[in-house]
N, C-alpha and C positions, 0 to 999 in steps of 0.2 A: 504494500500500500504506500502511496506516495502523497505527501502533502505539499501543495503548491500555493504560495501566497503571491498574488499578482498585483502589480502596480496598475491602478486603474487610470483610465484616460480622464481628462478634465471633465468635471461635472458628474462623474460616476462614483459610486461608493466602493469601498474595499470589500472584496469577497474572499472567502477561504474555501478551497475546493479539495475534496478528497476523492482519489480515483483508486478503485480496487483492481482494475485491469488496464483499461485505456480510457483516455479522456475523450468523450464524445463531442462535447460542446462547451466552450468557455465564453462566458460573458460577464461583464462587470456592471450588473444592474441592480443588485440587491446585496444585503448583508447576511444572507442565509448561508448556512453550512450545508453543502450538498454532498451526497454520497452517490457517485455515478459509477456505472459499470458498462462494459461493452455490450451492445445490443447484438444478439445472435443473428446469424444470416437468415435463418428461417423465422417466420412470423410466429414465434411461440408465445402463446397467451396463457398457458397453464403451468403450474409448478409441479413437476414430476417428483414423486417421493422415491428416494433412492434407498434401497435396503442396505444394511450394514454388512460388509463382507466378513467381518469377524464377529460372529454371534455366539461366543462361548466365553465362559469364565476363565480366569487365569489358571486355576487349578486344573480345570478340564483340559485346557490347552496344553499344559505341561504333561499331563497324563497321556493325552493323545499323541504327542510328539515322542514320548518314551516308547509307547506301544508301536508307533510307526517305525522307529529305529530298531527295536528289539525283534520285531516280527519279520525283519528283512532276512532273506536267505543268506546274505553275506555276513550276518552278525554271528560272531563266535564268542559265546560267554566264557568268562574266566572261572575255572573250577578250583583255583587255589584257595585254601582256607585263609580267612582274614583279609582277602582282597575284596574291596567294595565293587558293586556292580556299576555298569555304565549309567543306568538311570539315577543312581545316587549321586554320581559326580555331576550329571547334568542338572539335577535339582539344586545342588550346592552352587553351581555356577549361576543358575537363575536367581537364587537368593542374593548373591553378591551383586549381580547386575541390577536387581531391584533396589538395593541399598544405594548404589551409585546414582541411579536415576532419581531416587527420592531426594538425595542431597542436591542434585543439580536442579530439580524442579522446585525445591524449596527456595532457592535464591530467586528464580523467576517469579514464583508466587509472592514472595515478599515485595518485589518491585511492583507487581501488578496491584496488589492490595494497597500499597502506598499511594499509587496513582488514583485508585478508586476512592480512597478515604477523603480526598479533596472535593469530590462531587457526589458522595454518598448522601442521598436524601434522608437516611436514617441516622446520620451522625449526631452524636449528643453534643459535641462541641461545635459551635458556630464559628467559622473563621472570622478574625477581626477585619473590619472593613476600614480602610484608610480614608480619611476625609479628603486627602489630597487627590485621590484618584476619582475621575469622573465615572459615571455609570457606563458609558461606552467602553472605557478602558477595562473596567471590571468585567463587563460582559464578554469582551474580547479575550481576556485571560481565562474566563470560565470556559469559553469555547475551545481554547487551546488545551486546557486540561482534559476536557471531554475527548478531543481529538487524540491526544496522547494515550488516553486509556483505551479508546475504541480500537486504535491501531494494534495494540498488544493483545487486547481481548479477542479481536477477530482471529489473530494468529493462534491463540490458545484454543478457541472453538474449532478451528480447522484441524489442529493436532488431536482434538478429542473426537474427530469424525463427523463434525457438522459441515453442512454445505450452505453457503450464503445464497439467498435468493436474489437474482438481479433486480435492479430497481424497476426496469421496464415491465418485468413480469408482475412485480408487486402492484404497480399502477393498474395493469390490466385486471388483476384479481380483485382489486378494490372496486373497479367499475362494475363488476358482475353483481347482479341483484340476487343474492342467495336467500331462499325462503327458509324461515324457521317457524314451522307451524303456519300461522296466519300473519306473520310479521316479516318485514324486510329491514335490512340494515344498510346504511349508506355512510361512507367515510370520505371526506374531502382530504386528499393527500396534501393539498396546499396549506392545510392548517398546521402541518408539522414542519419543524425545522429539519428533521431527518427522521427516518423510520427504516430500520434494518431488521431483517428476519433471517434466522438460521434454522435449518431443518436437519433432523437426524432420524434415520431409520424409516421403515415402512411396515405397516401392519394392516390386517383385514379384521374388522370387528363387525358384530351384528348391529344393524341400524335399529334404533329404538323407534317404535311406532305407537300411536295412540290406540285406544281400544276400538274406536270406530274404524280406523284404517285396518287394523288387524282383522276385524270381523268382515270387512269388505273383501280383503284379500283371501280370507278363508272361504268365502262363499263363491267368489268369481275368479279366483286365480289359483293355479296349480302350485306356483312357487310362493310360499309364504315367508321364506327366509330371505332377507336382503342384506347384503354385506356392503360395507363402505371402506374405502381406502383412506387411511389416516397416517399422519406423521407421528412417530413415536414420541419425539420431543421437538419442541419449537421454542426458540429463544427470541425475544423481542427487545429491541433497544430503540426507543423513540423519545422525542421531546416536542411538546406542543409549543407553538409560537408564544403563547401567553403564559408559559410556565418556565420557571428557572431550573427545575429539577428534571432529570432524565428518568424515563421509565425503563427498568431492566427487570424482566420477568421471564420465567420459564413455564411451559405448559406441556401436557402430555395428551396423546390421542386427539390431535386436532385434525379435522377433515381437510383434505387437500383443497387448496385455494381459499379456504375460509379464514383469511387473515383479519377480516374486519371485526370479528368477534373478540379479538385480542387487544384492540385499541380502545382506550377509554372514551374518546370523543366520537363515538358512533351515534348516528341519528336513527331512532326507531320510527318506522312508518308502516302503515298498512298497505298492502299491494292494491293497485288500482282496481283489479277485478274484484277483490274482496270489498273495497269501498263501494263499488257500484252495486254489489249484491246486498250489502247492508242497507244502503240508501233506498234501493228498490223495494226491499222487504218492508222497511219502515214506512215508506210512502204508501205502499199498497195497504198495509194494515191501518194507517191513519185515514186513508180515503174511505175504506170500508166502515171504520168506526164513525167517521164523520157523517156518512149518509145514513147509517143505521141508528146512531145515537144522537149525533149532532142536530139532525133535522128535527127529531122529536123534541130535543131541548129547546131549539129555536121556536117551535110551535107552542110548547107548553109554557115556557118561562118568558117568552117574548124578548129574547136577547138579540143583539145586533149581529148581522152576518159577519161584519168586519171583526168584531170582538171575538166571535167564535173561531173564525179562521186564524186569528192571531194566536189563540190558545192552542190550536192543533199544530200550527207551524212551530210554536215554541216547544211543544211536546216532542215533535219530531227532531228538532235541533238538540234538545237536551238528551233525548234517547240516543241519538247518533254520537254525541260527545261522550256519553257514559259508556257506550259500547267500545268506542275507540280507546278510551282511557283504560277500560277493563282489559282489552287485548294487549295494550302496551304494558300495563302493570304485570300482567301474566307473563309476558316474555321477559321483562326485566327481572322478575323473580327467578325464572328458569335460567336466565343469563348469569345471575349471581351464584346460583347453585352450581352451574357449569364451571364458572371461574374458581369457585371454592374447591371443587373436587378435582379439577384438572390442573390447577396451579401446583407446581412442584416446588419452586423456590423463587426468590427475588433478591435483588440487590447483592449484598455481601454473601449470602448463602449461595446464590447462583454463581458468583465468581469462583468461590471455593469449589463448588461442584464441577465446574468446567475445568479447573486446575487438576482435580483428582481424576477426572475422566481422561484428560490429556496424558497424565502420568501412566494410568492403567493401559491406555491404548498404545502408547509408545513402548511400554514394556512387552506387551503381547506381540506387537509387530517385530520387535527385536528377537524375542524368543522363537517365534515362528521361522524367521529367516535363518537364525543360527541353527535351529534343529533340522530344518530341511537341508541346509548346506552340509551339515554333518552327515546326513543320510546320503547325499550325493557323493561325498568323499569316500564312501565304502568301495566304490568301483573306479574312482579316478583321483588323481592327486590335487587337482585344482578345479575351480568352478567359475562360471561367469555370472554376472547379474541377471542376464536374460534366462539362463538355465534355472537359476534359483527362483526367479519370479514365476516362470512357467510351472515349476514343480510345486511352488506354494499354492498357486491358483488351483491346480489339480487336487492337491491335498485338501484345501478348504472346501472344494466342491463335494468331495466324498465325506468329509467330516461334518459339515454343516448342512449338506443337502441343498445348497443354493448354487445357482449358476453364476460363475464368475465371467461377466461380460460387460463391456461398455463402462459406464460410470460405476458399476457395482464391482469392478475388478479390483483386485488387491494391488497396491503400489508399494514396492519394496525400496524405493529410492531413499527415504528417510532412515529406515532401519539399516540399510546397507552403509550409508555414510556414517551412522553412529557406530556400528561395529567396526568399520574401518578406522575410525578415529580412536577407538579404544584398543586397537591392536588385535582384536579377535579375528578379523579378516585382514590378511596381508597380501598386498598385490605382488605378483610374481612376474618374471619375464616370460614372454611367449616363445614357445618352441617352434611354432609354425611360422615360416617367413611370409610376410605380407598380411599377417593377422594382426589387426589393430585393436581387437577386443581385449579389454582388461581381464586378466585371470587372477583369481584370488585363492590363496591357501587358507584353510580353516584350522584354527587352533583347537586342540582337544579340550574337553571340559576341564581337565586338571590344569593345563597351561592357561586356559582362559580365566580360571578362578584366580590364579596367581597374578595374572595381568590386571584383572579387575580390582583385586585387593590393593594393589599399588595405586591405582587411580582413586579408589575410595579414600585411602590414607592422604593422598595429595589434596583432594577437594575438601576433606574434612578439616585439614590444617589451614586452609585459606580463611 
């Protein structure tokens, strides 16, 4: 992510722009902080939920890797008494690697939490405001603090397996009128200084239906069970124009493209068809009551026609308003329940959760790459990154039952660079002339444990 502060032309205001991939459009016409992303070539208007390629716990991952290595026909167990088995050495190396990553992530977490402490809306100590600084200068400093935090927080979420939704797709999703019962939500994206969404995982859940809908489907439909694709986790970071505090919240089981329910400034309205139906039914009922009852009242009580019509029009107006308000309050209550049950964490708790998930995912990726590389060295002396990546994807497909393809495929670049930096993977010279592919030798679990212990001692002494 790149932060660019531009010098504006005469007559224009200063703007701060943040680009996640490429800058699409630069203009100096406002003082908003914009988060832009590259628009895809295809006209994509939906947010596709990407399943997580690593859907197993760390203990299960280590156990599966040990079984995968031991069950190989090239594995020769040692029968000498007092000699520890290969799985024992691999588990020891994994524990030392976990200690190293925990110490390294602790330093990054400390820096991230320090940056978030300056903009945390739940902070108990309010920072001192200097009387010499103007409100514009203070707002500019607050925006820079938010920018510094969001830059590092986005990297932490990416390391934890989250995917950021491009801004153009968010705008298209907010334009869609999703129905929630008899209610629609609308969000004006221009009301926010910035709004960013990160998604993680994909799941299929049963869609909840009302009793009337269930009875209708049971009578006239063969398929009574309807599923919905949801994001397992969604992280929202947004700030309204009229607010000084940033919204940072996490949710679970959010339907695809339904981002408007996660923003607080959503407008609740009844669909046009529903309004026409309510008005038509009320008008019909009032007309029938007027001709059956009103005419009798006019004849017996000698009341004026204008006064009677005014009473019926007032009744229709009040009844319509009461029905609209009832529908709106009913949805707001359901909305609050949904946010209560689907909200996972917010603010400081969400930041710590992202840090822990990033540490856990980095450890699992490194263990998987190291375990598969050890498996490949049973038949050869060195391996390449392409060979390890292909073997890892094949192993994950068989272990988790998910197809590794496209955005769902496993990427070993981060784990490979980490293991190479730690000395667990050592680059060797190529024996084949003209071969420019880097070959790596893999340290045994015993050698890797000694190498990692030295790294742990060094980083702990700093």
